[in-house]
C-alpha positions as CSV (number, residue, x, y, z in Angstrom):
1,X,-18.7,-16.0,1.2
2,X,-18.2,-14.8,-2.4
3,X,-14.9,-13.1,-3.1
4,X,-12.8,-11.8,-6.0
5,X,-9.1,-12.0,-6.4
6,X,-7.3,-9.0,-7.7
7,X,-3.7,-7.8,-7.8
8,X,-1.8,-4.6,-8.3
9,X,1.5,-5.5,-9.8
10,X,1.5,-8.8,-8.0
11,X,0.4,-7.3,-4.6
12,X,-2.6,-9.7,-4.3
13,X,-5.6,-9.6,-2.0
14,X,-8.9,-11.3,-1.5
15,X,-11.6,-8.8,-2.0
16,X,-15.1,-9.1,-0.6
17,X,-18.0,-6.9,-1.7
18,X,-19.8,-6.0,1.6
19,X,-22.6,-4.4,-0.4
20,X,-23.8,-7.9,-1.2
21,X,-22.1,-10.1,1.5
22,X,-23.3,-9.9,5.1
23,X,-20.2,-10.1,7.3
24,X,-21.9,-8.8,10.5
25,X,-20.1,-10.1,13.6
26,X,-17.2,-11.6,11.6
27,X,-13.7,-11.6,13.2
28,X,-11.9,-9.9,10.3
29,X,-8.3,-10.4,11.5
30,X,-8.8,-14.1,11.8
31,X,-10.7,-14.3,8.5
32,X,-7.8,-12.5,6.9
33,X,-5.4,-15.0,8.3
34,X,-7.5,-17.9,7.0
35,X,-8.3,-16.7,3.5
36,X,-4.7,-15.4,2.9
37,X,-3.1,-18.8,3.5
38,X,-1.7,-19.9,0.2
39,X,-2.1,-23.6,1.1
40,X,-5.3,-23.8,3.1
41,X,-7.2,-20.7,2.0
42,X,-7.6,-18.6,-1.2
43,X,-4.0,-17.2,-0.9
44,X,-3.0,-13.5,-0.9
45,X,-1.2,-10.7,0.9
46,X,-4.4,-10.1,2.9
47,X,-8.1,-9.3,2.9
48,X,-9.7,-6.2,1.6
49,X,-13.3,-5.3,2.3
50,X,-15.3,-3.0,0.0
51,X,-17.9,-1.4,2.2
52,X,-20.5,1.4,2.3
53,X,-19.3,4.7,3.7
54,X,-20.9,7.7,5.4
55,X,-18.1,10.0,4.4
56,X,-17.2,8.9,0.9
57,X,-18.6,6.9,-2.0
58,X,-16.9,3.8,-0.8
59,X,-15.0,2.5,2.2
60,X,-12.0,0.2,2.1
61,X,-10.7,-1.9,5.0
62,X,-7.3,-3.6,4.6
63,X,-6.2,-6.6,6.7
64,X,-2.7,-8.0,6.2
65,X,-2.1,-11.7,6.2
66,X,-1.1,-11.7,9.8
67,X,-4.4,-10.2,10.8
68,X,-3.2,-6.6,11.4
69,X,-5.2,-3.8,9.9
70,X,-3.5,-1.3,7.6
71,X,-4.4,2.3,7.4
72,X,-4.0,2.5,3.6
73,X,-2.9,0.4,0.6
74,X,-2.1,2.0,-2.7
75,X,-2.3,-1.2,-4.8
76,X,-5.5,-2.1,-2.9
77,X,-7.0,1.3,-3.7
78,X,-6.4,0.7,-7.4
79,X,-8.0,-2.7,-7.3
80,X,-11.0,-1.4,-5.3
81,X,-11.3,1.3,-8.0
82,X,-11.3,-1.3,-10.7
83,X,-13.8,-3.5,-8.9
84,X,-16.4,-0.9,-8.1
85,X,-16.3,0.5,-11.7
86,X,-16.2,-2.9,-13.6
87,X,-18.8,-4.4,-11.3
88,X,-21.2,-1.5,-11.7
89,X,-21.1,-0.1,-8.2
90,X,-20.4,3.3,-9.9
91,X,-20.5,4.8,-13.4
92,X,-18.3,7.7,-12.5
93,X,-14.7,7.9,-13.6
94,X,-13.7,9.8,-10.4
95,X,-15.0,9.0,-6.9
96,X,-13.9,8.9,-3.3
97,X,-12.8,6.0,-1.1
98,X,-12.6,6.2,2.7
99,X,-9.6,4.6,4.4
100,X,-8.2,4.7,7.9
101,X,-5.5,7.0,6.4
102,X,-8.0,9.5,5.0
103,X,-10.3,9.9,2.0
104,X,-8.7,9.1,-1.3
105,X,-9.8,10.2,-4.8
106,X,-9.2,7.6,-7.6
107,X,-9.5,8.4,-11.3
108,X,-10.0,5.4,-13.6
109,X,-8.8,5.1,-17.3
110,X,-10.6,2.5,-19.4
111,X,-9.5,0.1,-22.2
112,X,-11.2,-0.4,-25.5
113,X,-13.7,-2.8,-23.8
114,X,-14.7,-0.2,-21.2
115,X,-12.9,-2.0,-18.4
116,X,-10.5,-0.2,-16.0
117,X,-7.0,-0.5,-17.2
118,X,-5.1,2.2,-15.2
119,X,-5.9,4.1,-12.1
120,X,-4.6,7.4,-10.9
121,X,-5.0,8.2,-7.3
122,X,-4.6,11.4,-5.4
123,X,-2.8,10.0,-2.4
124,X,-2.9,13.4,-0.6
125,X,0.0,15.1,1.2
126,X,2.9,13.3,2.7
127,X,3.7,13.8,6.4
128,X,7.1,13.9,7.9
129,X,6.6,14.7,11.6
130,X,7.5,11.9,14.0
131,X,4.1,12.1,15.6
132,X,2.5,11.5,12.2
133,X,4.6,8.4,11.3
134,X,4.4,7.5,14.3
135,X,7.9,7.5,15.5
136,X,9.7,8.0,18.8
137,X,11.4,11.4,19.5
138,X,10.3,15.0,19.6
139,X,6.8,14.9,18.0
140,X,7.1,17.9,15.6
141,X,10.6,17.0,14.4
142,X,11.2,15.2,11.1
143,X,13.2,12.1,10.5
144,X,15.1,13.0,7.3
145,X,18.3,11.4,6.3
146,X,18.8,9.9,9.7
147,X,21.1,7.0,10.4
148,X,19.5,3.9,11.7
149,X,21.6,1.0,12.9
150,X,20.5,-2.7,12.7
151,X,22.8,-5.6,13.6
152,X,25.9,-3.3,13.4
153,X,24.9,-2.0,9.9
154,X,24.1,1.7,9.4
155,X,21.6,2.9,6.9
156,X,20.5,6.3,5.7
157,X,16.7,6.5,6.3
158,X,13.9,9.0,5.8
159,X,10.5,8.4,7.4
160,X,7.4,9.3,5.6
161,X,3.7,8.8,6.3
162,X,1.3,8.3,3.4
163,X,-1.5,7.5,5.8
164,X,0.6,4.6,7.0
165,X,4.3,4.5,8.1
166,X,7.3,4.1,5.8
167,X,11.0,3.9,6.5
168,X,12.9,4.5,3.3
169,X,16.5,3.3,3.1
170,X,18.8,4.6,0.4
171,X,21.1,1.9,-0.9
172,X,23.9,1.7,-3.4
173,X,22.5,-1.6,-4.5
174,X,19.3,-3.3,-3.4
175,X,19.8,-7.0,-2.6
176,X,17.1,-9.5,-1.9
177,X,19.0,-10.9,1.1
178,X,19.2,-7.4,2.7
179,X,15.4,-7.0,2.4
180,X,14.9,-10.4,4.1
181,X,17.5,-9.8,6.7
182,X,16.9,-6.2,7.7
183,X,13.2,-5.7,6.7
184,X,11.7,-7.5,9.7
185,X,14.1,-6.0,12.1
186,X,13.4,-2.5,11.0
187,X,9.6,-3.2,11.0
188,X,9.8,-4.0,14.7
189,X,12.5,-1.4,15.5
190,X,12.0,0.5,18.8
191,X,11.7,3.8,16.9
192,X,8.4,2.7,15.4
193,X,5.8,1.9,18.1
194,X,3.2,0.8,15.6
195,X,5.8,-1.0,13.4
196,X,6.6,0.3,9.9
197,X,6.8,-0.6,6.2
198,X,10.4,-0.7,5.0
199,X,11.4,0.4,1.5
200,X,14.9,-0.3,0.0
201,X,15.6,2.0,-2.9
202,X,18.4,2.5,-5.3
203,X,18.5,5.7,-7.4
204,X,19.0,4.9,-11.1
205,X,18.7,8.4,-12.5
206,X,16.7,11.5,-11.9
207,X,13.5,9.9,-13.3
208,X,13.8,6.3,-12.1
209,X,14.3,4.3,-8.9
210,X,14.7,0.6,-8.2
211,X,12.5,-0.5,-5.3
212,X,12.0,-3.5,-3.0
213,X,9.7,-3.6,0.0
214,X,9.2,-5.4,3.3
215,X,5.5,-4.7,4.2
216,X,4.4,-4.3,7.7
217,X,2.3,-7.4,8.5
218,X,2.9,-9.1,5.2
219,X,6.7,-9.4,4.7
220,X,8.1,-9.4,1.2
221,X,5.6,-8.4,-1.5
222,X,5.9,-7.7,-5.2
223,X,4.6,-4.2,-4.9
224,X,3.5,-1.5,-2.4
225,X,1.7,1.6,-3.7
226,X,2.0,3.8,-0.7
227,X,5.6,2.6,-0.3
228,X,6.3,3.7,-3.9
229,X,4.8,7.1,-3.1
230,X,6.8,7.4,0.1
231,X,10.0,6.3,-1.6
232,X,9.5,8.8,-4.5
233,X,8.8,11.6,-2.0
234,X,12.0,10.8,0.0
235,X,14.1,10.8,-3.1
236,X,12.6,14.0,-4.4
237,X,12.9,15.7,-1.0
238,X,16.6,14.9,-0.8
239,X,17.2,16.2,-4.3
240,X,18.1,12.8,-5.7
241,X,15.3,12.8,-8.4
242,X,12.9,15.1,-10.2
243,X,9.2,15.4,-9.1
244,X,8.0,12.8,-11.7
245,X,9.5,9.4,-11.0
246,X,9.0,5.9,-12.4
247,X,9.4,3.3,-9.6
248,X,10.5,-0.1,-10.7
249,X,8.9,-2.6,-8.3
250,X,9.3,-6.4,-8.4
251,X,5.8,-6.8,-9.9
252,X,6.1,-3.9,-12.4
253,X,6.2,-0.1,-12.6
254,X,4.3,2.7,-11.0
255,X,4.4,6.4,-12.0
256,X,4.6,8.8,-9.1
257,X,4.3,12.6,-9.3
258,X,4.6,14.9,-6.3
259,X,3.1,18.2,-7.4
260,X,4.5,21.5,-6.2
261,X,1.2,23.2,-6.8
262,X,-0.8,21.5,-4.0
263,X,1.8,19.2,-2.3
264,X,-0.3,16.2,-3.3
265,X,1.2,12.9,-4.4
266,X,-0.4,11.1,-7.4
267,X,0.1,7.5,-8.2
268,X,-0.7,5.8,-11.5
269,X,-0.6,2.1,-12.2
270,X,-2.6,-1.0,-13.3
271,X,-5.0,-3.2,-11.5
272,X,-5.9,-6.8,-12.6
273,X,-8.8,-9.0,-11.7
274,X,-7.8,-12.7,-11.6
275,X,-10.8,-14.7,-10.6
276,X,-13.9,-14.9,-8.5
277,X,-15.1,-17.7,-6.3
278,X,-16.9,-18.9,-3.2
279,X,-14.9,-19.4,0.0
280,X,-16.3,-22.5,1.7
281,X,-14.0,-22.6,4.7
282,X,-15.2,-21.8,8.1
283,X,-16.0,-18.1,8.9
284,X,-14.7,-17.0,12.3
285,X,-17.1,-14.9,14.5
286,X,-16.2,-12.8,17.4
């Protein structure tokens, strides 16, 4: 199986071009677990499949390194966008990508050599209703500035869906030990029947936030695109920042804008191709 390794600010996945690779009958969750292993596989936060779509120009499927399937992935979207343009699957600077979280519209910016350097993605409208997260409670109510308790500690939390669930915690200071301690417990908290991504953010000023993430199904990662969008939205919604925010992630910066005109969230950031190769391990079939 041929693959390409790409990362968005250190959020790295194994990408497979399903226009050329026949993966009919493959057990994708198990394949993701195998190729993601950093000792016995290729190594990565998961597996992303670039596929034909009947509803958009391309389709993206995202499997975390524990085998669970994600509805969306902002860093993955940027990398898919770079791959399909740089590898000649499209010549358009703007196109559409189908995800489980909806159809996304990336716009690529090129460097002097004609390769994709930055990608801006219309991530659509954020959702706040408990049913959309999903989250327990009255379906149409919103979970804004709620108090969530974990191991006797209380956190102020806002829940946002960017096609996948996010629990954003506002912190006076973001510490790595807090991410490791509370991230997995909130991911599996009873409030979130499908689990959740957990974002720990610190407001630096009205244009900048400090960000760390515990990703559902992957644990600590260097970046999370949809999480950066959700964190920015939560900060803007609560009046803590302006509508244009630079999010400082462990792997680098993303620029997020939540537009008043159409309520859409736009994410801009880099995507990097690292290497290509042939996976010679066993391919699991259903």
